C-alpha positions in Angstrom: 0.0 0.0 0.0 1.3 3.4 -0.9 1.9 5.9 2.0 -0.8 8.3 3.0 1.7 11.1 3.7 4.3 13.0 1.7 7.0 15.5 2.4 10.1 15.1 4.7 9.9 12.1 7.0 10.4 12.7 10.7 12.2 10.3 13.0 10.0 7.6 14.4 9.4 8.1 18.1 9.9 5.4 20.7 6.4 4.4 21.9 5.7 6.1 25.2 2.8 4.5 27.0 2.4 6.9 29.8 5.8 8.6 29.8 8.1 5.9 30.9 11.4 7.3 32.2 14.3 7.0 29.7 11.9 6.9 26.7 10.8 9.7 24.5 7.2 10.8 25.0 4.5 9.6 22.6 2.7 11.2 19.7 -0.9 10.1 20.1 -4.0 10.5 18.0 -7.1 10.2 20.1 -10.5 9.7 18.6 -13.9 10.2 20.4 -17.0 8.5 19.1 -20.5 10.0 19.1 -21.6 8.8 22.5 -18.3 10.3 24.0 -19.2 13.8 22.6 -23.0 13.6 22.9 -23.3 16.8 24.9 -21.1 19.7 25.9 -20.6 18.1 29.3 -19.4 14.9 27.7 -17.1 16.9 25.4 -15.6 18.4 28.6 -15.1 14.9 30.0 -13.4 13.9 26.8 -11.2 17.0 26.9 -10.0 16.0 30.3 -8.6 12.8 28.8 -6.8 15.0 26.3 -5.5 17.3 29.0 -4.1 14.3 30.9 -2.0 13.3 27.9 -0.8 16.8 27.3 0.1 17.3 30.9 2.2 14.1 30.7 4.2 15.8 27.9 2.7 13.9 24.9 1.9 15.4 21.6 -1.8 14.9 20.9 -4.1 15.2 17.9 -7.9 14.8 18.4 -10.3 13.3 15.9 -14.0 13.6 16.6 -17.3 12.2 15.4 -20.6 14.1 15.3 -22.6 14.2 18.5 -24.6 11.0 19.0 -27.7 11.0 16.8 -26.8 14.1 14.8 -25.6 12.4 11.7 -28.9 10.4 11.5 -30.8 13.7 12.0 -28.9 15.4 9.1 -29.4 12.4 6.8 -33.1 12.6 7.6 -33.2 16.3 6.7 -31.5 15.5 3.4 -34.0 12.8 2.5 -36.9 15.0 3.6 -35.6 17.8 1.3 -35.3 15.3 -1.7 -35.2 11.5 -1.8 -33.3 11.9 -5.1 -30.7 14.3 -3.8 -27.3 15.2 -5.2 -24.7 13.0 -3.4 -22.3 16.0 -3.3 -24.8 18.1 -1.4 -25.6 15.2 0.9 -21.9 15.1 1.9 -21.9 18.9 2.4 -24.8 18.6 4.8 -23.9 15.4 6.7 -20.2 16.6 7.2 -21.4 19.5 9.3 -22.0 17.3 12.3 -18.3 16.7 12.9 -17.6 20.4 12.3 -19.8 21.4 15.3 -18.1 18.8 17.5 -14.6 19.8 16.5 -15.3 23.5 17.2 -16.8 22.8 20.6 -13.9 20.5 21.5 -11.3 23.2 20.5 -13.3 25.8 22.6 -13.3 23.6 25.7 -9.6 22.7 25.3 -8.7 26.4 25.0 -10.8 27.1 28.1 -8.6 24.5 29.9 -5.5 26.4 28.9 -4.5 24.2 26.0 -3.6 25.8 22.7 -6.1 24.2 20.2 -7.9 24.9 17.0 -10.3 22.9 14.8 -9.6 21.6 11.3 -12.1 20.4 8.8 -10.9 17.5 6.7 -10.3 19.8 3.7 -8.1 22.1 5.8 -5.6 19.4 6.8 -6.0 18.4 3.9 -7.3 14.8 3.9 -7.6 14.0 0.2 -10.0 11.3 -1.0 -11.4 9.9 -4.2 -14.6 11.2 -5.5 -17.0 8.5 -4.3 -19.4 10.7 -2.3 -20.9 9.0 0.7 -18.3 6.2 0.6 -15.0 7.9 -0.2 -11.6 6.4 0.4 -8.6 8.3 1.7 -5.8 8.6 -0.9 -3.4 11.0 0.8 -2.9 13.2 3.9 -0.4 16.1 4.0 0.9 16.2 7.6 2.9 19.5 7.2 0.5 21.8 9.0 -0.3 19.1 11.7 3.4 18.5 12.4 4.0 22.2 12.7 1.2 22.7 15.1 2.3 19.7 17.2 5.9 21.0 17.3 4.6 24.4 18.5 2.6 22.8 21.3 -0.9 22.9 19.8 -3.6 20.3 19.9 -5.3 20.1 16.5 -8.9 18.9 16.6 -9.9 17.3 13.3 -13.3 16.4 11.9 -13.5 12.7 11.4 -15.5 11.0 8.6 -14.6 13.5 5.9 -12.1 14.8 3.4 -11.9 16.6 0.1 -12.3 15.2 -3.4 -10.1 15.8 -6.5 -12.8 18.3 -7.6 -12.5 20.2 -4.3 -15.8 19.0 -2.9 -16.3 17.8 0.7 -16.6 14.0 0.8 -17.7 11.6 3.6 -16.2 8.2 4.2 -19.3 6.1 5.1 -19.9 4.0 8.1 -17.1 4.0 10.6 -15.4 6.8 8.8 -14.2 8.6 11.9 -12.2 5.6 13.1 -10.7 5.4 9.6 -9.9 9.1 9.7 -8.1 8.7 13.0 -6.0 5.8 11.9 -5.1 7.5 8.6 -4.0 10.7 10.5 -2.0 8.6 12.9 -0.2 6.9 10.0 0.4 10.3 8.3 2.0 11.9 11.3 3.8 8.7 12.3 2.0 8.5 15.7 3.1 6.0 18.3 -0.5 4.9 18.8 -4.1 5.7 18.1 -6.5 5.7 21.0 -10.1 5.0 20.2 -12.3 6.3 23.0 -15.8 4.7 23.0 -18.5 3.7 25.5 -16.8 0.4 26.4 -13.5 -0.1 28.2 -11.9 -2.5 25.8 -12.3 -5.6 23.6 -13.9 -8.5 25.4 -13.7 -12.2 24.8 -17.4 -12.1 23.9 -20.4 -9.8 24.5 -20.6 -9.3 28.3 -24.4 -8.9 27.9 -24.5 -12.5 26.9 -21.7 -13.9 29.1 -21.2 -11.9 32.3 -17.9 -13.8 32.8 -16.4 -12.3 29.6 -12.9 -11.0 30.1 -11.4 -7.8 28.8 -8.4 -8.6 26.7 -5.1 -6.9 27.4 -3.9 -7.3 23.8 -5.3 -8.7 20.6 -3.7 -9.0 17.2 -4.8 -7.0 14.2 -5.8 -10.3 12.5 -8.0 -11.4 15.4 -9.6 -8.0 15.6 -10.3 -8.0 11.9 -12.0 -11.4 12.2 -14.0 -10.4 15.3 -15.1 -7.1 13.7 -16.2 -9.0 10.5 -18.0 -11.7 12.6 -20.2 -9.4 14.7 -18.0 -7.6 17.3 -19.0 -3.9 17.1 -16.1 -2.2 19.0 -14.0 -1.3 15.9 -14.9 -0.9 12.2 -13.2 -3.2 9.7 -11.7 -0.5 7.5 -9.9 1.2 10.4 -8.4 -2.1 11.6 -7.3 -2.9 8.0 -5.6 0.4 7.8 -4.0 0.1 11.2 -2.6 -3.3 10.3 -1.3 -2.0 6.9 0.5 0.9 8.5 1.4 -0.8 11.8 -0.4 1.7 13.9 -1.2 0.3 17.4 -4.8 0.9 18.4 -5.8 1.3 22.0 -9.5 0.8 22.7 -10.6 2.5 26.0 -13.6 4.2 27.6 -14.2 7.9 27.6 -16.4 7.5 30.7 -13.4 6.5 32.9 -12.3 9.1 35.3 -9.5 11.0 33.5 -7.9 12.0 36.8 -7.8 8.4 38.2 -4.5 6.5 38.3 -3.9 4.8 35.0 -4.1 1.0 35.6 -3.7 -1.6 32.9 -6.1 -4.6 32.6 -3.6 -6.8 34.5 -3.8 -4.4 37.4 -0.3 -2.9 37.0 0.4 0.8 36.4 -0.1 1.6 32.7 -2.7 2.4 30.1 -6.1 0.8 30.5 -8.1 -0.7 27.7 -7.2 -3.2 25.0 -4.2 -2.8 22.7 -4.6 -4.0 19.1 -1.2 -4.7 17.8 1.0 -7.0 15.7 0.9 -10.7 16.6 4.6 -10.6 17.4 3.9 -8.2 20.3 1.7 -10.8 22.1 3.8 -13.1 24.3 1.2 -15.7 25.3 -1.1 -16.5 22.4 -4.5 -18.0 23.4 -5.7 -20.9 21.3 -9.1 -19.1 21.2 -9.2 -15.4 22.0 -12.9 -14.7 21.6 -16.3 -15.9 20.6 -18.5 -13.8 18.4 -22.2 -13.9 17.4 -24.0 -12.4 14.4 -27.8 -12.9 14.4 -30.3 -12.5 11.6 -28.5 -14.7 9.1 -30.5 -16.2 6.2 -29.4 -19.4 4.3 -30.0 -20.0 0.6 -29.3 -23.2 -1.3 -29.2 -23.7 -5.0 -29.7 -27.4 -5.9 -28.2 -29.2 -8.9 -26.4 -26.2 -10.3 -24.7 -27.0 -13.7 -21.0 -27.4 -12.7 -19.6 -25.3 -15.5 -16.6 -22.9 -15.4 -17.8 -19.4 -14.3 -21.0 -20.6 -12.6 -20.0 -19.3 -9.2 -18.9 -16.0 -10.7 -22.3 -15.7 -12.4 -24.2 -16.4 -9.1 -22.3 -14.2 -6.8 -21.7 -11.5 -9.5 -25.5 -11.2 -10.0 -26.0 -10.8 -6.2 -23.1 -8.3 -6.0 -24.6 -6.2 -8.8 -27.7 -5.8 -6.6 -25.5 -4.8 -3.6 -26.3 -8.0 -1.7 -23.5 -9.0 0.7 -22.8 -12.7 0.8 -21.0 -14.2 3.8 -20.6 -18.0 4.4 -20.3 -20.1 1.2 -20.2 -23.9 0.9 -20.2 -25.9 -2.3 -20.8 -29.7 -2.6 -20.1 -31.3 -6.0 -22.2 -34.4 -6.9 -20.6 -37.8 -7.5 -20.9 -37.5 -11.2 -19.3 -34.1 -11.3 -22.0 -32.7 -13.5 -23.9 -30.7 -10.9 -23.2 -29.0 -7.6 -25.1 -27.7 -4.6 -24.1 -24.2 -3.5 -25.2 -22.9 -0.1 -24.5 -19.4 1.2 -25.7 -16.9 3.8 -27.0 -13.3 3.5 -28.5 -11.0 6.1 -32.1 -11.7 6.9 -33.0 -8.2 5.5 -31.5 -9.2 2.1 -33.1 -12.6 1.9 -36.2 -11.8 -0.2 -34.2 -9.5 -2.5 -31.5 -12.3 -3.0 -34.2 -14.9 -3.8 -35.9 -12.7 -6.3 -32.6 -11.7 -7.9 -31.6 -15.4 -8.4 -35.1 -16.4 -9.7 -34.9 -13.6 -12.3 -31.4 -14.7 -13.4 -32.6 -18.2 -14.4 -31.5 -17.7 -18.0 -27.9 -17.2 -16.9 -27.8 -19.6 -13.9 -29.0 -23.1 -14.4 -30.2 -24.8 -11.3 -33.0 -27.3 -10.4 -34.5 -25.6 -7.4 -33.9 -22.9 -4.7 -34.5 -23.4 -1.0 -33.7 -21.2 2.0 -34.8 -19.9 5.4 -34.3 -16.9 7.7 -33.5 -16.9 11.4 -30.0 -18.3 11.5 -27.1 -17.2 13.7 -23.4 -17.3 13.0 -21.3 -18.3 16.0 -17.5 -18.1 15.6 -14.4 -18.8 17.6 -11.3 -16.7 16.8 -7.7 -17.0 17.8 -4.2 -16.8 16.3 -3.3 -19.9 18.4 -5.5 -22.0 16.2 -2.7 -21.9 13.6 -0.5 -24.2 15.7 -3.1 -26.3 17.5 -5.1 -29.1 15.8 -8.6 -30.1 16.7 -10.1 -26.7 17.5 -12.9 -27.2 15.0 -13.7 -30.7 16.1 -13.8 -29.7 19.8 -16.1 -26.8 18.9 -18.5 -29.2 17.2 -18.4 -31.5 20.3 -19.1 -28.6 22.7 -22.2 -27.7 20.6 -23.3 -31.3 20.3 -23.1 -31.7 24.1 -25.7 -28.9 24.3 -27.9 -30.5 21.6 -27.2 -27.7 19.1 -27.4 -28.8 15.4 -24.9 -27.2 13.0 -26.3 -26.2 9.6 -23.2 -24.8 7.9 -19.4 -24.6 8.6 -16.7 -22.4 7.3 -13.1 -22.1 8.5 -10.0 -20.0 8.0 -6.5 -20.1 9.6 -7.6 -18.4 12.8 -11.4 -18.8 12.9 -14.1 -21.4 12.7 -17.7 -20.3 12.1 -20.9 -22.3 12.3 -24.5 -21.4 11.3 -27.1 -22.6 13.8 -30.7 -21.8 14.6 -31.0 -18.4 16.2 -32.9 -19.7 19.3 -29.7 -21.5 20.4 -27.3 -18.6 19.6 -26.7 -17.3 23.2 -26.5 -20.9 24.6 -23.9 -21.7 22.0 -21.8 -18.6 22.9 -21.9 -19.3 26.6 -21.0 -23.0 26.1 -18.1 -22.2 23.9 -16.8 -19.4 26.1 -16.7 -21.8 29.0 -15.4 -24.7 27.0 -12.3 -22.7 25.8 -11.5 -21.4 29.3 -12.4 -17.8 28.7 -14.7 -17.3 31.7 -13.4 -14.8 34.3 -12.5 -16.8 37.3 -13.9 -14.5 40.0 -17.1 -13.6 38.2 
């Protein structure tokens, strides 16, 4: 991947997690999500976290989302004005939410005695392609940001947005503020990117399902990517992909923690709280399974006796892709005679009817005997880099589910994950059973 920054390269700092004596202090990008800046009072709370890092001697850049609910409100106004709106004007309206938050954050920081100013994406500039509503960052010029940091300022940047080759404001789509923060961190060669949210880290599974879920001290980029794609909502996939590509450590932590409390790491020692998402090489003890994820509302579709000709899979899934239908698990079974095959795959429940209609209308291009399917499935997955070097993880998963009387409808595997499709009514039971089976329960819970 080509670099996001240009100009003279500055010397990479030694990571300073809390100003350890003998080490240079850190350059940190901190990002606050919508719930963390939902009101002026919460912005003040977030600003206190920034002040703590500044007081420790670190260089800090802030990236902010719009206040919670504001982006949806702006989108609603656009749709009310015209359902067939110009995508460029949509971005112009929707991007205003982050501008409000950035200005308020800069005002609060200045009131605290910290030199600060807000930057819209185009002022940095954060350059993107021209795909309005789903733009991708192509380049960030860090010159002005580096100068501000060296002069002791705290820049506050609007997340979720940039500027197109035609000079129009663009937005990055879902999870865009996380992506902005990681891209800025890569551009200024930050030591880490802190993602402040409403949870205090990444857990072995959803604590609402399993109260004994443990907060992870560290998790690899690959594990986080798998968990994000399999249903974990803590980080967006694009931001983790970018962090892994540019080797930017991510720290997931809560903005609702007391900024003035002693910094205590998850293991109880002095240090930075939260979960560090980093290279696998930085994790000393690798768990066989690091987490269990759940994604509900999964529909299953099976095409029976499909003519097993070259290009048939491309025709099926290309047709679905043309309609914007996202396909997840795919399993193919070839008949003994090699002439036909059964293809089973999953789509979100919300896309089931559209997918079925699309395939029925494509009968002239896709030859199959019959189509069957159902809604109401759930995908349960176990994830862990330790699975690479340990045999039998999949078989033990199947046994644990069988012991609970849970039938498996579909199975897919990769190097570090195994996923099964089961009936949704057994989903939470399966998560609890697997969490216990792999020794992930918190001992004192």
